[in-house]
N, C-alpha and C positions, 0 to 999 in steps of 0.2 A: 447517475443522479446529479442534478444541477446544484450549483452553489449560489446561495442567495443570502440576503440580509434577513435578520430576524423580523424586521418590520414588514418586509415583502411577504414572508410566509404568514405572519399573523393577519395581514390584510386579506390575503388569498383565502385563508381558512374562514375568516369572518364573512367574506363575500358569499361563499357557497352555503354557509349556514343561514345567512339572512335571506338568500334566494330560495330557501326551502329545499335545496337539493340533497342535503344531508343534515341530520341533527348532531349536536355536540356529543350526545351519548353514543350514537351509532358510529361517529367518527373515532371515538375512543375505542370502541369495540374493534373496528378495523385495525387501528394502530396495534392493539394488543395481539390480535390474531396474526398479523403480518410480522410483528416483532418476534413472536415465538417461532414462527416458521423460519425466519432468518437465523435465529439462534440455534435451532435444531439442525440447520445445515452447516453451521460453523464448527470447525474442528475443536475449538476451545470450550464451546457452550453446548455441544450436541447432547451430552449426557450429564449435565451439571447436577440434576436432581438425584443421580445415582452416585456421582463422585463426592458430593457434599451432603452432610446430614441436615443442613438447614440453609435457608436464605434469610439474610438480615436486610430489611428494607428501611432505609432512611427516607422518611416521607415528610413533605410539607403539608400544607392544607389545600393546595390547588389541584388542578387536573394532572399535573406531572406526577403527583403522588398516586392518582388513580391508575395511570399507566404503569407505574412501578409495581404497585400492589397486584394489579391484574396480571402482569407478566410473571411475577413470582408464583402466583396461584396456578396460572395456565401451564407453567413449566412442570408442575406435578410435585412440588415440594410438600412434604407432609408436616413440616415444621417451619413456620414463618415467624420471625421476630420483627416486630414493628418498633422503630424508634422515631418519635415524632415530637416536634416542639409544642404541639397543641393536643388537646384531648381529641380522640377519634370523632366525637360528635360535632366538632368544629370544622371538620374537613368539608370540602366541596361535595355537592350531592353525588357527582360521578365517583369521587374517591370513596365516599361512604358506600355506594352501591357495590363496588368491587371488594370492599372490606367485608361486607355482609355475606359475600359469596364464599368466603373462606370458612370452612367448618371450625366451630369454636375450639375443638380439641387440637387443631393445627396451628392456631394463632396465639402468640404470646405478645402482649404489649409490654415492652421492656421499659422500665422506669430508670434504669441506669445503664452504663456501658456494658454491652454484652461480652461474654467470654467465648472465645473460639478455641476449640480443641485442636489436636494435631491434624485432624482430617481437613480443617479449613472450612470455609463457607463461601457462598455466593453473596457478595455485598452489593446491593443495588442502591444507587443514588437517585432518589426521586424527590429531593428536597425542593429545588426550584427549577423551573423550566427556562427556555430561552428568552421569554418575555421579560425577565427580571434583570435589571442592571443596577449598578451602583454598589455601594458598600453593604455588606451583609449585616443583618441585625445580629445582636449579640448571641441570642439563643441558636440561630442558624449557624453562625460562625463556629460556635462551640461544637455543634454536631459535625460540621465539616472536619474540624480538627480531630474529633473522636474517630470518625470514619477513617481518616488517613492513618491514624495511629493503629487502628485495628489491622489495616492492610499491611502496614510496615512490620507489625509484630507477627503476622501469619503468612509466611511465604507461599503456602499452598492455596491461600484464598485468592479469589478473583473479584475485582471490582468492576461493575457495569454501570455506566451512567446512562440515563434515559434522556434523549434529545440533546443535552449538553451538560458537561460537568458543572455542578453548582459552584458559583463564584467566578466562572470564566465568562467574560463579556462576549456575547454571541456574535457581535459584529466586528470587534477589534481583536479578540483573542487575548486581551489583557486580563490578568487575574486581579481580583480585588485583594482585600487583606489576606484572604486565604481561598483556595480552590480545591475541589475534590481532584485527587489523582486517580484517574480511571485506567484500567487495563484495556477497556474497549468502551465505545460510546455508540448507542443506537441513534443515528441521525434520522429523524422522522420527517418525511416529506421532502426535505432538501438538506444539504449540508450547509450549516450556518457558516458564513464567511470567516468568522473568528476562529473556527475550528482548524482552519488551514493556515493561520498566521504563524510566523516564525516563533518558536518556543511553545506554542500551544500543544504540540504533540505529546509533551510530557504529562499533560493533564487529560488529553482526549484519548490517548492510546490508539488502538485500531478502530477504524471507522466501519461500522456495520450499517448499511443503508436500508431503511425501511420505506418502501414506496407508499405513496398516498395519492393514487391517480385521481381521486375525487377532487383534489385541489390542484388546479392548473395555475402554475406559478411562472411559466415562461422559461425560455432557454437562456443559458449563460455558460460560463466555464463549468466543466463536469468533473465529478469524482468517479473513477472507474469502478464499475460493478460487473457482476456476471452478465446481467441482462444487457448492458450496453455493448458487450463484446460477442454475444451469441450471433452466430452466422458470419462473423468476421473472418474466421479461419476457413479458407476454401476446402471443400471436400474433394478428395482425389477421385479421378475417374477410375473405373475398374481396370482400365487398360494402362494405368500409370506405371512408369518404370523409372529407374534411378535418375536418368538424364532429364526427366521431366519433373522431378520432385525437388529440384533446387540444387545448384552446384555452388558451394561456398569455398572461397579460397581464403586461407588465414595466413597472415604473415606475423609470426609471434615467436617468443622465446629468446633466451640468451643464457650464458652461464650463470647458474644460481637462480634462474627464474624459469626453469623448465616446466614447473607445475602449471603456471598461467597458460602456457601454450596448450598443454594437454587438456586442461579444463575447458578452455574456450572452444577447442576443436570438438571435444566429446559432447559439450552442451549443444553444439550445432547438430550433431547426430541425433541426440535425444529429442531435439525440437523439431525433427522431421526432415532435415536436409538429405537429399538423395545421395549426394557425393560431397565429401569434405576433404580438401587438400590442404595440408599444413606445410608451408614453406619456411625453412630456417637456414641459417648459415651452416656451412659444412662443419664448423667446429663443434656444434651440438647435435648434428644429425645422428651420430651413433647412439646417443642417449635417447633422443626423442623417438627414434625408429623402434626401440624396444619398449619404451615406457608408455607411448600413446596407444589408445585403443586400436585393435587390429583393423577396424573398419576405416580408420583415418589413413589416407595416403600421405606419407611423410616424404618430402622431397628436399634435398639439400642443394643450396646454391652458393656460389662463391661470393656473390654480392647481390644486393636487392634488385639491381637492374635486370637480372636474369629471370625474375618471376614473370611468367606469362599472364596476360590479362584477357586473352581471347576466350570466349565461351563462359566466362564466369558470370553468375547471376547475382552474386553479392561478394564483396571483398571486406575482410576484417583486418584492420591494422592495429597493432599496439600491445596486446597483452604480453607482458614479460619481455619486451624488446630491449629493455635497459636504456641507458642514456645513449642516444644516437649522436654520431658525429654529423656535422652539417651536410657533408656530401651524402651521407646515408639518408638524412631527412629529405634532401632534394631528390634523391633517387626514388624514394617512396612517393613524393609529391608527383613526380613524372608518371608513375604507375597509375595513381588514381585519376590523373587527368586523361588517361588513355581509354577510360571506360565510361559507359553511360549507365551502368548498373548501380544500385545502392552501395555506398561505401560507409562502413561502420568504423568510427575512429574512437579508440579507447586508450586509456593509460598512457604509455610512453609515446604513442603517436600524437596525443594531445599535448604532451610536454614539448615535443619537437615543434609543433605548430607555434606554441607560445615563445619558445626560445629563438627559433630561426625565422619567425614571421611567415610560415608557409601558408599558402592560400588554400582555402577549403575547396574540396571537389564539388562537382555537381552531385545532387542526390546524396548529400552527406547526412549521416546520423552521428551526432556526438553524444558520448555517454560519460561526462565528467562527474567526479565527486566534488565536494565543495572546494578542496584545495586546488584541484586541477582547474576548476572554474575561475578561481581567483587569479591564477596565472594566465589563463586565456583572456580574461576580461578584468584587467586591473582597475578599471573605472567602477567596479562593482562595490567598492568600499562604501559602507553606509546605506546600501540599498537592501531591500528585502529580497528573499529568494525569488518571489514572483516578479518583482521589478527587474532583477538580474536576467531572468529567463526572457522576459518580454523585450528588454532592450537589446540583449545579445542577438536574438533572431531577427530583430528589426534591422540590425546593422550587418548581419551575416545570414544570407539565405541558406537555411539548413533546418533540420529537425534536431531539437535539443532534448535530451533526456537528462535532466539535472537530478542526480541521485541524492538520496537523503531519506530521513525517516518518512517523509511524504514526498516521493519523487514527483517532479513536475515535468510533463511532456508537452512541448509546444512547437508549432511550426510557424507561428506568427498569425495564423488564421484561427486555429482551434487550440484550446488548452485543456489538458486533463491532469488531474491529481490522482496518483496511484493510491489505492486503499488497501492493498494486500501486503502481507509480510509483517515484520515486527522486529523488535530489538534482538531476537534470537538470530537474526541474519548478520549481526555485527561480527563477522569472521572473515578472514582472508579468503579470497577466491570468488566471492559472490559477484563481484564486478566482471570477472572473466567469464563466469557462467552466463551472466546477463548479456554480455557482448555477443557470445556465441549464439544464444537464443535469438536475439534481435537479427543477427545476420541470417540465420536460417529462415526466419519468418519473412524477411525482405526478399530472400531468394525464391520464395514460393510465389511471388507476385504481389504481395501486399505493398501498399504505399509505404514510404519511409515513416510517415507519422503513425500509421496503424501498426506497423511492425514494432515501433518503439513502445506504443501504448500496450499492445498485447504482450510483448516480451516482458515488460516490467511487471505486468499483472500476473502472468504465468509463473514467473520466478517467485513472486511473493506467495502465490497460492501453493506452489510446490514446497516452499520452505515451511508453510503452515502445516502441510500434511506430514512432512518429515518431522517437524516439531511435535506434533500429536503422536506420531508413531513411536517416537523416542520417549514419550512420557512427559512432555513439556519441560525440557531442560533449559538451561540458561542460553545455550547456543546450539546451532546445527551446522555441521561442516558443509561447505559448498557442494561437494560431490554427492551429498545425500539428497540433493534436489533431483538428480537425474531420473530416478524411477518414477517421479511424480510429475514430470513435465509432459503430461499426456492429455489433460483436459482443462476446461475453464471452470466448470462448476464442480 
C-alpha cells in the first residue's frame, strides 16, 4: 500500500465521488467490509468477538465514527458500548445508518467512563479521521484521555484506531495536546505519511492496510503488505534439489556469542536455503559442531582468509563475530570482494566497517539497528530515519534494511516500510534470524532489495504467529519464529 498525504487521499476520494463512480455511502460499505476481512486474517483480531465480551466504540460525529461503528457490528459483537461527545442523532447520516443496524439490545450509549472487567475489551477509536488537524476540542481531548486510561488499566484489552489515531497529525506524525495510543491502526486507502514519522509508532501501533482500489491515488513509497509480496518468492521446480535451492555461507560466532551463529544459520535453513555452511574459527568449532542444527555444515578455519568463496550464492558476515582486529576485518573485506553474489552484512561486520573504514562489497545488503547505523553514518545526527536511509544509500551503492519498530528498506530507487511484527520482537537474536532469512532469500535468486523486503516482512509475520500461539505474551524468543517462516499470508 502506498504512502500519501491526507490531502492527496481526501482529494482522490472526493474526485471519484463527484464523478459518480461511487457514492459516499457505498465507499463506507467497502471500507467496513474490507476492514473486517483484514481483521479476521490478523492474528490479534481474528477472534476478538470471542475473546472479549464487548467492544467500546469512541465515536465522533463524522464518517470516521460510521466506519468504527460498522466495524464493531460486522465483527459480531453482541454488546457494543458507544462513547460519543454528541447525541447519536447529531452524527453524520452515514454514522447514523450504521448505528441503526445494531440491534437495540446489543447497543449501550455510555454516559460516563465504561468499566472493563478482567476479560478486557476491544476499544475502537473512531473519534476523528485523518482530515482533522490542529488542537483537539476539550470534549474530544477528554475522551482521548479517557480511552488511553482504559487501555492502560486493562492489559488484556486491545485498542484499534480507524484510519489514524485521534490527535495524531496525519501528514507530520506530530501529536497535539493528546493522542490516542493504539495497538493497531487500520490504514484506509493509503498509509498517511504522518503514521511513519519518527515517534508516531507509539501511537499508531501495528499498521493494518485496508485497500480501496476505487480510489486511484498514484504511486509513491510503499508500506509492505501481503498483496505486495504475493508471487515474489519463486516456486521451486519439481526437479529442484539442494544445490539449486540456494547455497548460503555464513561467517559468524565467537566465544560467548555462539547463539548468534546458530540462529543465523538455522534461520537460513528454515527460510529455504538448500545448503547452509557455517564457517568459524577453530577455537569455537567444537562447540558449534554439536550445538548447531545437524543440517548445517560447520567448518572450522584457522583464520578468515581460508573461507572459500566459490559456488556460494549468498554470503552472510557478522552475527556474533565479536570485536574484530583490523587484519581480520581486512581479510573479510577481501572475501566479499571475490564474489559477485549478494553479501549480507550484519552486527559485528557492520562495526568493523565503521571502525576500519572497510569498503562495501558489490550487491551488499546492510541490516543495521539504530546504534550500528549511527556508527556507520555519523552524519545522521539530527536527521529522521527516512532521511538517514535515503542519504546513506545515495552515498553508498547498496540495499539498506534499517531496523526498528517500522523498518525501512531502500536501495535508492524504491523504498518500503515494513508493516509486520511488533514490540514482542524486542528480544535478543531477532536480528540474527533476520540476517539468516535475508541471506537465504537472496541465495534463491531474489534481488538484494526484494530479499531484504521479503525477509523483514516474513520475520515479522512469523513473530506475529508465534506471539498468537503463545497467548500474546510480552515477548517471543527469536527461535520461536522458525516454525512459522513458511508463508506470506
